[in-house]
C-alpha positions as CSV (number, residue, x, y, z in Angstrom):
1,M,80.2,49.9,105.8
2,K,77.1,51.0,103.9
3,C,76.5,50.6,100.2
4,L,77.6,53.5,97.9
5,C,74.7,53.2,95.5
6,R,72.1,55.9,95.5
7,N,68.3,56.0,95.0
8,K,67.5,57.0,91.4
9,T,64.6,59.3,92.6
10,T,65.8,60.8,95.9
11,F,69.6,60.4,95.4
12,K,69.8,59.1,99.0
13,L,72.5,56.5,99.8
14,C,71.5,52.9,100.2
15,K,71.2,51.9,103.8
16,K,72.2,48.3,103.3
17,N,75.6,46.9,104.3
18,V,78.2,46.1,101.5
19,K,79.2,42.6,100.4
20,K,82.6,41.3,101.4
21,N,85.4,43.0,99.5
22,N,82.9,45.2,97.7
23,N,81.6,48.8,97.9
24,F,78.0,47.7,97.2
25,C,75.3,45.6,98.7
26,R,74.1,42.3,97.1
27,Y,71.3,44.2,95.4
28,H,73.5,46.9,93.7
29,H,76.7,45.0,93.0
30,N,76.3,45.4,89.3
31,N,76.0,49.2,89.3
32,N,78.4,51.7,87.9
33,Y,81.3,51.4,90.4
34,L,83.3,54.4,89.1
35,A,80.3,56.8,89.1
36,Y,79.1,56.1,92.6
37,T,82.7,56.2,94.0
38,I,83.1,59.7,92.5
39,F,79.8,60.7,94.0
40,N,81.0,59.5,97.3
41,N,84.3,61.4,97.0
42,V,82.6,64.7,95.9
43,F,79.2,64.7,97.7
44,G,79.9,62.4,100.7
45,N,76.5,61.6,102.4
46,K,74.8,64.7,100.9
47,H,71.7,64.1,98.7
48,N,70.2,67.6,98.6
49,L,72.5,69.0,96.0
50,N,73.0,72.6,94.8
51,M,74.7,74.1,91.7
52,N,77.9,74.4,93.6
53,D,77.9,70.7,94.1
54,I,77.5,70.1,90.4
55,F,80.4,72.5,89.7
56,N,82.6,70.6,92.2
57,L,81.7,67.4,90.4
58,Y,82.8,68.9,87.1
59,K,86.0,70.3,88.7
60,Y,86.8,66.9,90.2
61,V,86.3,65.1,86.9
62,T,88.4,67.6,85.0
63,E,91.3,67.6,87.4
64,N,91.3,63.9,88.1
65,V,90.8,62.3,84.7
66,S,94.0,60.2,85.0
67,I,93.1,59.1,88.5
68,N,89.7,58.0,87.4
69,E,91.4,55.9,84.7
70,Y,88.9,57.1,82.2
71,K,89.8,58.3,78.7
72,E,87.4,60.2,76.5
73,E,87.6,61.4,73.0
74,N,85.4,64.5,73.5
75,S,85.6,66.7,76.6
76,G,82.6,66.5,78.8
77,I,81.4,63.0,77.8
78,F,82.3,61.4,81.2
79,F,80.7,64.3,83.1
80,I,77.5,63.9,81.1
81,E,77.6,60.1,81.9
82,L,77.8,61.0,85.6
83,L,74.9,63.4,85.3
84,E,72.8,60.6,83.9
85,N,73.1,58.8,87.3
86,I,71.7,61.9,89.1
87,P,67.9,62.3,89.2
88,Y,66.7,64.4,86.2
89,K,64.1,66.3,88.2
90,L,66.8,67.3,90.7
91,L,69.0,68.6,88.0
92,L,66.2,70.4,86.3
93,L,65.2,72.1,89.6
94,L,68.7,73.3,90.2
95,S,69.1,74.6,86.6
96,K,65.8,76.6,86.4
97,R,67.4,80.0,87.2
98,Y,69.9,79.5,84.4
99,L,67.6,78.2,81.7
100,N,65.5,79.9,79.1
101,Q,62.0,79.6,80.6
102,T,60.4,79.5,77.1
103,N,62.2,76.4,76.1
104,K,61.6,72.8,77.2
105,Y,64.7,70.8,77.8
106,V,64.8,67.0,77.3
107,K,67.4,65.1,79.3
108,K,70.2,65.1,76.8
109,E,69.8,68.9,76.2
110,L,69.9,69.6,80.0
111,Y,73.1,67.5,80.4
112,I,74.8,69.3,77.5
113,F,73.7,72.7,79.0
114,L,75.1,71.8,82.4
115,N,78.4,70.6,80.9
116,E,78.8,73.9,78.9
117,L,77.8,76.0,81.9
118,N,80.3,74.4,84.3
119,S,83.0,74.3,81.6
120,K,82.7,78.1,81.3
121,S,82.6,78.6,85.1
122,Y,85.7,76.4,85.5
123,N,87.7,78.3,82.9
124,I,86.8,81.6,84.5
125,C,88.0,80.4,87.9
126,K,91.2,79.0,86.4
127,F,91.9,82.3,84.6
128,D,91.3,84.3,87.9
129,K,93.7,82.1,89.8
130,I,96.4,82.6,87.1
131,N,95.8,86.4,87.3
132,I,96.2,86.3,91.1
133,L,99.4,84.4,90.9
134,Q,100.8,86.7,88.2
135,H,99.9,89.8,90.4
136,K,101.5,88.3,93.5
137,F,104.7,87.3,91.6
138,K,104.8,90.8,90.1
139,Y,104.6,92.5,93.5
140,Y,107.3,90.1,94.8
141,L,109.6,91.0,91.9
142,L,108.9,94.7,92.5
143,N,111.3,94.6,95.5
144,K,114.1,92.7,93.8
145,N,117.3,94.0,92.3
146,N,116.9,97.7,93.0
147,K,119.7,100.0,94.1
148,L,118.3,102.1,96.9
149,I,119.0,105.9,97.3
150,N,118.3,105.8,101.1
151,T,119.7,103.6,103.8
152,E,117.0,104.3,106.5
153,D,113.3,104.3,106.6
154,L,112.2,108.0,106.5
155,F,109.4,107.5,109.0
156,T,111.0,105.3,111.7
157,C,114.7,106.1,111.0
158,E,115.2,102.3,111.2
159,S,118.0,100.9,109.0
160,L,116.6,99.3,105.8
161,S,118.9,96.3,106.5
162,D,117.0,95.7,109.8
163,I,113.5,95.8,108.2
164,P,112.2,92.3,107.5
165,K,112.2,91.6,103.8
166,N,108.5,91.0,103.7
167,R,108.0,94.6,104.9
168,L,110.6,96.3,102.8
169,F,108.8,98.0,99.9
170,I,110.7,99.7,97.0
171,L,109.1,102.8,95.6
172,K,110.5,103.8,92.1
173,D,110.4,107.5,91.2
174,N,112.3,109.3,88.4
175,N,114.5,106.3,87.7
176,C,115.5,106.1,91.4
177,A,114.5,103.6,94.1
178,Y,113.6,104.4,97.7
179,G,113.1,101.9,100.4
180,F,110.3,102.1,103.0
181,D,108.8,100.1,105.8
182,V,105.5,99.3,103.9
183,I,103.4,99.7,107.0
184,E,104.7,103.2,107.5
185,L,104.3,104.1,103.8
186,D,100.8,102.8,103.7
187,Y,99.9,104.8,106.9
188,F,101.5,107.9,105.3
189,I,99.3,107.5,102.2
190,K,96.2,107.1,104.3
191,K,97.0,110.2,106.2
192,C,97.4,112.2,103.0
193,V,94.0,110.9,101.8
194,D,92.4,111.8,105.2
195,E,93.8,115.3,105.0
196,K,92.5,115.8,101.5
197,K,96.0,115.7,100.0
198,I,97.3,113.9,97.0
199,P,99.7,111.1,98.2
200,Y,103.3,111.9,97.4
201,N,106.8,110.5,97.7
202,P,108.2,112.3,100.7
203,Y,111.7,112.3,99.2
204,T,110.7,113.9,95.9
205,R,107.3,115.4,96.6
206,E,106.1,113.7,93.3
207,K,102.6,112.2,93.2
208,I,102.4,108.5,94.0
209,K,100.5,106.9,91.1
210,E,97.3,105.0,91.6
211,D,98.9,101.8,90.3
212,T,101.7,102.1,92.9
213,I,99.1,102.5,95.7
214,L,97.5,99.3,94.3
215,Y,100.9,97.6,94.3
216,I,101.4,98.5,98.0
217,G,98.0,97.0,98.9
218,K,98.8,93.8,97.0
219,F,102.3,93.6,98.5
220,M,100.8,93.8,102.0
221,E,98.2,91.2,101.1
222,Y,100.8,88.9,99.6
223,N,102.9,89.2,102.8
224,K,99.9,89.0,105.1
225,I,100.7,92.4,106.7
226,E,98.1,94.3,108.6
227,S,97.6,98.1,108.1
228,R,98.0,100.5,110.9
229,E,94.8,102.2,112.0
230,L,94.7,105.9,111.2
231,Q,95.2,107.9,114.4
232,Y,96.3,111.3,115.6
233,N,99.8,111.8,117.2
234,W,98.7,114.3,119.8
235,I,100.8,114.9,122.9
236,T,98.8,117.7,124.5
237,N,95.1,118.4,124.7
238,M,95.6,121.7,122.9
239,Q,96.9,119.9,119.8
240,A,93.8,117.7,119.8
241,Y,91.5,120.7,120.3
242,T,93.2,122.6,117.5
243,D,92.6,119.9,115.0
244,L,88.9,119.6,116.1
245,S,88.6,123.4,115.9
246,I,89.9,123.4,112.4
247,E,87.3,120.9,111.3
248,F,84.5,122.9,112.9
249,E,85.7,126.0,111.1
250,R,85.8,124.0,107.8
251,R,82.2,123.0,108.3
252,G,81.1,126.6,108.9
253,F,81.2,127.0,112.7
254,Y,83.2,129.9,114.1
255,N,85.1,128.7,117.2
256,S,88.4,128.6,119.0
257,P,90.6,125.9,120.5
258,E,90.8,127.9,123.7
259,W,87.0,127.4,124.2
260,F,87.5,123.7,124.3
261,E,90.4,124.0,126.7
262,K,88.3,125.9,129.2
263,M,85.8,123.0,129.3
264,S,86.1,120.4,132.1
265,I,85.9,116.6,131.6
266,E,82.4,116.7,133.1
267,S,81.4,119.3,130.5
268,I,82.7,117.1,127.7
269,L,80.7,114.2,129.0
270,K,77.6,116.3,129.2
271,T,78.2,117.5,125.6
272,I,78.2,113.9,124.5
273,K,75.0,113.1,126.4
274,Y,73.2,116.1,124.8
275,F,74.5,115.1,121.4
276,K,73.1,111.6,121.8
277,D,69.8,113.0,122.9
278,F,69.5,115.5,120.1
279,S,70.4,112.8,117.5
280,T,68.1,109.9,118.6
281,E,66.3,110.0,115.2
282,F,69.5,109.3,113.3
283,E,70.8,105.8,113.6
284,E,74.2,107.0,112.2
285,S,74.8,109.0,115.4
286,N,75.5,105.7,117.2
287,Q,78.8,105.4,115.3
288,Y,80.3,108.2,117.4
289,F,81.5,108.8,120.9
290,N,81.0,105.2,122.1
291,N,84.4,105.0,123.8
292,V,83.9,108.2,125.9
293,T,82.0,107.2,129.0
294,A,81.9,108.2,132.7
295,N,83.5,104.8,133.5
296,N,86.5,105.5,131.3
297,V,87.7,108.9,132.5
298,T,91.2,110.3,132.5
299,A,92.0,113.8,131.3
300,N,93.8,112.6,128.1
301,N,91.7,109.7,127.0
302,V,88.5,111.7,127.3
303,T,89.9,114.6,125.3
304,F,91.6,112.5,122.7
305,D,88.6,110.2,122.2
306,F,86.2,113.1,122.0
307,C,88.4,114.9,119.5
308,T,89.0,111.8,117.4
309,D,85.3,111.0,117.0
310,G,84.4,114.7,116.7
311,I,86.8,115.1,113.7
312,R,85.5,111.9,112.2
313,L,81.9,113.1,112.5
314,L,82.6,116.5,111.0
315,K,84.4,114.8,108.0
316,E,81.9,112.1,107.4
317,C,78.5,113.7,108.0
318,N,77.5,115.5,104.7
319,D,74.2,116.3,103.0
320,D,71.3,114.9,105.0
321,L,73.6,114.0,108.0
322,Y,75.0,117.6,108.3
323,I,72.4,118.0,111.0
324,L,74.7,115.8,113.2
325,C,77.4,118.5,112.9
326,C,74.8,121.1,114.0
327,N,73.7,118.9,116.9
328,L,77.3,118.6,118.1
329,F,77.7,122.4,118.1
330,K,74.4,122.9,119.9
331,S,75.5,120.4,122.5
332,L,78.7,122.3,123.1
333,A,76.6,125.5,123.4
334,L,74.7,124.0,126.4
335,C,78.0,123.3,128.2
336,S,80.1,126.4,127.3
337,N,79.3,130.1,127.3
338,D,81.8,130.7,124.6
339,F,80.0,128.3,122.2
340,Y,76.6,129.6,123.4
341,D,77.5,133.2,122.6
342,N,78.7,132.3,119.1
343,I,75.8,130.2,117.8
344,P,75.5,130.9,114.1
345,T,72.3,132.9,113.3
346,W,71.4,130.5,110.5
347,M,71.0,127.7,113.1
348,S,68.2,129.5,114.9
349,G,65.6,127.9,112.5
350,I,66.9,124.3,113.1
351,N,64.6,122.3,115.4
352,T,65.8,119.1,116.9
353,T,63.4,116.6,118.5
354,S,64.8,115.4,121.9
355,L,64.0,114.7,125.5
356,L,65.1,118.2,126.2
357,S,62.6,119.8,123.9
358,N,60.0,120.0,126.7
359,V,62.5,121.5,129.2
360,F,64.0,124.4,127.3
361,S,65.2,125.6,123.9
362,I,68.6,127.4,123.4
363,F,67.2,129.1,120.3
364,G,64.2,130.7,121.9
365,D,64.1,134.2,123.3
366,T,67.7,134.8,124.4
367,S,66.8,138.1,126.0
368,G,65.2,136.4,129.0
369,N,66.7,134.3,131.8
370,N,69.1,131.5,131.1
371,P,67.7,127.9,131.1
372,N,66.7,126.5,134.5
373,N,70.0,125.2,136.0
374,F,68.2,122.7,138.2
375,L,66.5,121.1,135.2
376,L,69.8,120.9,133.3
377,Y,71.5,119.3,136.3
378,Y,68.7,116.8,136.7
379,Y,68.8,115.9,133.0
380,V,72.5,115.3,132.8
381,E,72.8,113.5,136.1
382,Y,69.8,111.2,136.0
383,M,68.4,110.8,132.4
């Protein structure tokens, strides 16, 4: 076993072996046993210390005074004594960012400063932990001793008695209490927000307060429950196209769900390819349509994935990114006559740099022939 003593300049551990029944070598056996034992417990073999190490030292001393068998009349005296056994230059270097650069600190002043700094940090951490425990206990009590109006979860029709206790959330409203599967209630609230609606109690239609939504989040955190991802409950392609059509309409693009339904899977894949090309200058475009590929093709999953990402794009891309909404509509126009014939006149002035720009423009002279079909085919199939 190696000696626990440390170099007074580098703070590195001594490399010599210890004496029998001792923690120090024969050269250091008269050193401060308690100080170097604590250093070993807190720092281990580490010698390149940082401020977090100094805080851990303060925390160790504060929480283990009785174990250290050290009694002090004034708080911080023992911590300062430990600092005196750490190289001053090392402590000064660590403290520079916290010190007043116009003042010069002697050793004693630096030790006092570090004691006060770590004392405040420790008290803040202690206060935060108490707050967290109080919140968790409050959210736990929230579900106790409440007489419920309902006997089943509104969303799943599952009996409340069959829902695990860590998932049963009690929502109080007008002096009444309603039970929910917290996963379903959280999902319902997210759907309301996604649809630009104010979250409400489905039993009373009363607004759910912000504090209650916060309680739901803390309740799920306390019970380690994962939220459900927001998704659309489409059964048919037409339902998906209808939702996508509504979003296009909301963003200023005249369209119809029937136009989407006429398009083949190949046309949808081509639309995505055009969109990617039109949007190469915008890194944000890479967040969309990554799951829709030619290697992952079935009628439903292409349609649902395309509509999901299309709706998300139309909802998220505002201000400078509104051009991505235009690019998506332009891409549809290249693959559908219905969209091509209904391009908004205000889009005619929008130019998009792309690989296609040297092949044709859909906003040029529309009185002439349609774009060269061979070039279109070549681009989609091979580029």
